[in-house]
matplotlib code that plots the C-alpha trace (Angstrom):
import matplotlib.pyplot as plt

x = [-64.3, -67.0, -65.5, -62.0, -63.5, -65.4, -62.2, -60.3, -63.1, -63.0, -59.3, -59.6, -62.3, -60.3, -57.3, -59.4, -60.5, -57.0, -55.7, -52.8, -49.4, -48.1, -44.8, -44.7, -42.6, -39.5, -38.5, -36.2, -33.9, -31.0, -27.9, -25.3, -21.9, -19.1, -15.4, -13.4, -9.8, -6.7, -5.6, -2.2, -2.0, -2.4, -2.8, -2.7, -2.9, -0.3, -0.6, 1.5, -0.2, 1.8, 1.0, 2.9, 2.5, 2.6, 1.7, 5.4, 6.3, 3.6, 4.6, 8.3, 7.7, 5.4, 7.9, 10.7, 8.5, 6.9, 10.3, 11.3, 8.2, 8.4, 12.1, 11.2, 8.5, 10.8, 13.4, 10.9, 9.1, 12.2, 11.0, 7.8, 5.7, 5.1, 4.3, 2.0, 0.9, -2.9, -3.5, -1.7, -3.2, -2.4, -5.2, -5.6, -6.7, -9.1, -9.7, -13.1, -15.3, -17.6, -14.8, -12.6, -9.0, -6.2, -4.0, -1.9, -1.8, -2.1, -0.4, -1.4, 0.3, -1.2, 0.4, -1.0, 1.4, 0.9, 2.7, 2.6, 4.3, 1.4, 3.4, 2.4, 5.9, 6.0, 2.6, 3.2, 6.6, 5.2, 2.6, 5.1, 7.7, 5.3, 4.1, 7.6, 8.9, 6.2, 3.1, 0.1, -2.7, -2.7, -5.9, -6.8, -5.2, -7.1, -6.6, -7.3, -6.2, -3.7, -5.8, -9.4, -10.5, -9.7, -11.8, -14.6, -14.8, -14.9, -17.8, -19.6, -19.3, -20.7, -23.5, -24.5, -24.7, -26.9, -29.2, -29.6, -30.3, -33.1, -34.5, -34.6, -36.4, -39.0, -39.6, -40.0, -42.5, -44.5, -44.3, -42.0, -38.3, -35.8, -34.5, -32.0, -30.8, -32.4, -30.4, -28.0, -27.3, -24.3, -23.5, -20.2, -18.6, -15.2, -14.8, -11.4, -11.6, -10.5, -9.1, -9.2, -5.8, -4.5, -0.8, 1.6, 5.3, 5.1, 4.8, 1.3, -0.5, -2.4, -4.8, -5.4, -8.5, -10.1, -11.6, -15.0, -15.5, -19.2, -21.2, -24.9, -26.2, -29.8, -30.8, -33.8, -34.4, -36.9, -39.5, -40.4, -43.1]
y = [80.9, 79.2, 80.7, 79.3, 75.9, 75.9, 76.8, 73.9, 71.5, 72.8, 72.2, 68.7, 67.8, 69.3, 67.2, 64.1, 64.3, 65.0, 61.9, 60.1, 60.6, 57.2, 56.3, 54.4, 51.6, 49.9, 48.1, 45.1, 44.4, 42.0, 42.5, 40.0, 40.3, 38.0, 39.0, 36.6, 36.5, 34.8, 32.3, 32.7, 29.3, 25.7, 22.6, 18.9, 15.7, 13.1, 9.6, 6.5, 3.2, 0.1, -3.5, -6.0, -9.3, -7.5, -4.0, -3.3, -4.4, -2.3, 0.7, 0.4, 0.0, 3.1, 5.2, 4.4, 5.2, 8.3, 9.7, 9.2, 11.0, 13.9, 14.4, 14.6, 17.1, 19.2, 19.4, 21.2, 23.2, 24.9, 27.8, 28.3, 25.8, 23.4, 19.8, 18.8, 15.3, 15.2, 11.4, 8.3, 4.9, 1.2, -1.3, -5.1, -6.7, -9.7, -12.7, -13.4, -16.1, -17.0, -16.7, -13.8, -13.9, -11.3, -11.8, -8.7, -5.0, -1.8, 1.5, 4.8, 8.2, 11.3, 14.7, 18.1, 20.0, 23.8, 26.0, 29.7, 29.1, 28.5, 28.3, 25.4, 24.1, 24.0, 22.4, 19.8, 19.0, 18.5, 16.0, 14.2, 14.0, 12.6, 9.8, 9.0, 8.7, 6.2, 8.1, 5.9, 8.3, 11.8, 13.9, 17.0, 20.3, 22.9, 26.5, 29.2, 32.5, 33.1, 36.0, 36.2, 39.0, 42.0, 40.5, 39.6, 43.2, 44.3, 41.8, 43.1, 46.7, 45.9, 43.8, 46.6, 49.1, 46.8, 46.2, 49.9, 50.4, 47.8, 49.4, 52.8, 51.2, 49.6, 52.8, 54.7, 52.2, 52.9, 56.6, 57.0, 57.6, 55.7, 57.1, 55.7, 52.1, 50.3, 47.1, 45.2, 41.5, 40.0, 36.7, 35.8, 32.7, 31.7, 28.3, 27.1, 25.4, 21.8, 20.7, 17.1, 15.6, 12.5, 12.4, 10.8, 10.5, 13.2, 16.9, 17.3, 20.5, 22.4, 25.4, 27.6, 29.5, 31.9, 31.7, 33.3, 35.3, 36.0, 38.2, 38.7, 41.7, 42.2, 45.7, 47.1, 50.8, 53.2, 54.7, 58.4, 60.4]
z = [116.2, 114.2, 111.0, 111.7, 112.5, 109.2, 107.3, 108.9, 107.9, 104.4, 104.1, 105.5, 103.0, 100.1, 101.1, 101.3, 97.7, 96.3, 94.3, 96.0, 94.4, 93.1, 91.6, 88.2, 89.8, 88.4, 85.2, 85.1, 82.1, 81.3, 79.2, 78.0, 76.5, 75.4, 75.0, 72.7, 73.9, 72.6, 75.3, 76.9, 78.7, 77.8, 79.9, 79.0, 81.1, 80.5, 82.1, 82.4, 83.1, 83.8, 84.9, 87.1, 88.9, 92.2, 93.4, 94.0, 90.5, 88.8, 90.9, 90.2, 86.4, 86.6, 88.5, 85.9, 82.9, 84.6, 85.3, 81.7, 80.4, 82.8, 82.0, 78.3, 79.1, 81.3, 78.5, 76.3, 79.0, 80.4, 82.5, 80.5, 82.4, 85.2, 85.8, 88.7, 89.8, 89.7, 90.2, 91.3, 92.0, 92.3, 92.0, 91.5, 88.3, 88.6, 86.4, 84.8, 86.2, 89.1, 91.6, 90.5, 91.7, 91.6, 88.5, 88.8, 89.5, 87.6, 88.5, 87.0, 87.3, 85.8, 85.6, 84.5, 82.2, 82.1, 79.6, 78.8, 75.4, 73.0, 69.8, 67.6, 67.7, 71.5, 72.0, 69.3, 70.7, 74.2, 72.9, 70.7, 73.5, 75.9, 73.6, 72.3, 75.9, 76.8, 77.9, 77.1, 78.3, 76.8, 76.9, 74.9, 75.3, 77.3, 76.4, 79.0, 80.5, 83.3, 84.6, 83.2, 85.6, 83.3, 80.5, 82.9, 83.9, 80.2, 79.6, 82.7, 81.6, 78.1, 79.6, 82.0, 79.1, 77.2, 80.2, 80.8, 77.1, 77.3, 80.4, 78.6, 75.6, 77.8, 79.7, 76.4, 75.2, 78.4, 77.9, 80.9, 81.6, 83.7, 86.9, 89.4, 89.4, 92.3, 92.0, 89.8, 89.7, 87.9, 86.4, 84.6, 83.2, 81.8, 80.3, 79.0, 75.6, 75.1, 71.7, 70.8, 69.8, 68.2, 69.0, 66.5, 66.1, 63.5, 64.6, 66.0, 64.8, 67.4, 66.8, 69.8, 68.7, 71.2, 74.7, 75.4, 78.6, 79.1, 81.5, 82.3, 84.2, 85.3, 86.5, 88.2, 87.4, 88.8, 86.4, 86.4, 84.6]

ax = plt.figure().add_subplot(projection="3d")
ax.plot(x, y, z, "-o")
ax.set_aspect("equal")
plt.show()
């Protein structure tokens, strides 16, 4: 019995002096990627601003001119685009001085024109038609994508591969290897590009360029001996 007890004590003591098994931990790395894509959609804002002695007069003048401008746009858009009202307001205009008084009213009507026909002839024709018909507020053309998701996924895949490559390089520098991915955090962005314009009665040239779809992926990967 004493012999068995002594053996057990020896085993416990031997276990107590063995070094604890520790894991090397994890490594965190980030990858980024940008996919440059030719846009397949364009948007522009077209506004009509009119003035009148009364709110009714300003509104009536605006409605007549806005209809003329929108009909001109529709004749070029056909089935390749849409027109949507994004802003309408009627507000008073005041005189200068210590006691401002109402001297008239201003009406403003702004529509957003969306087209899937990005040919230079079509975009230039839309801008020219709007200004010729009487639009007096035309902003820059914004180029974008009807569906950016497939390109976002491509960017995320490329960013993930880069992040894992960085993690492998860091692990190698530490004399270790990478194991399983512990976590992954994504970030992505897609920003339409706006081109400045200066519409004239001549054919307005428009260059579409490309749209950048970007992604960032941060991974946390286990390290192994």
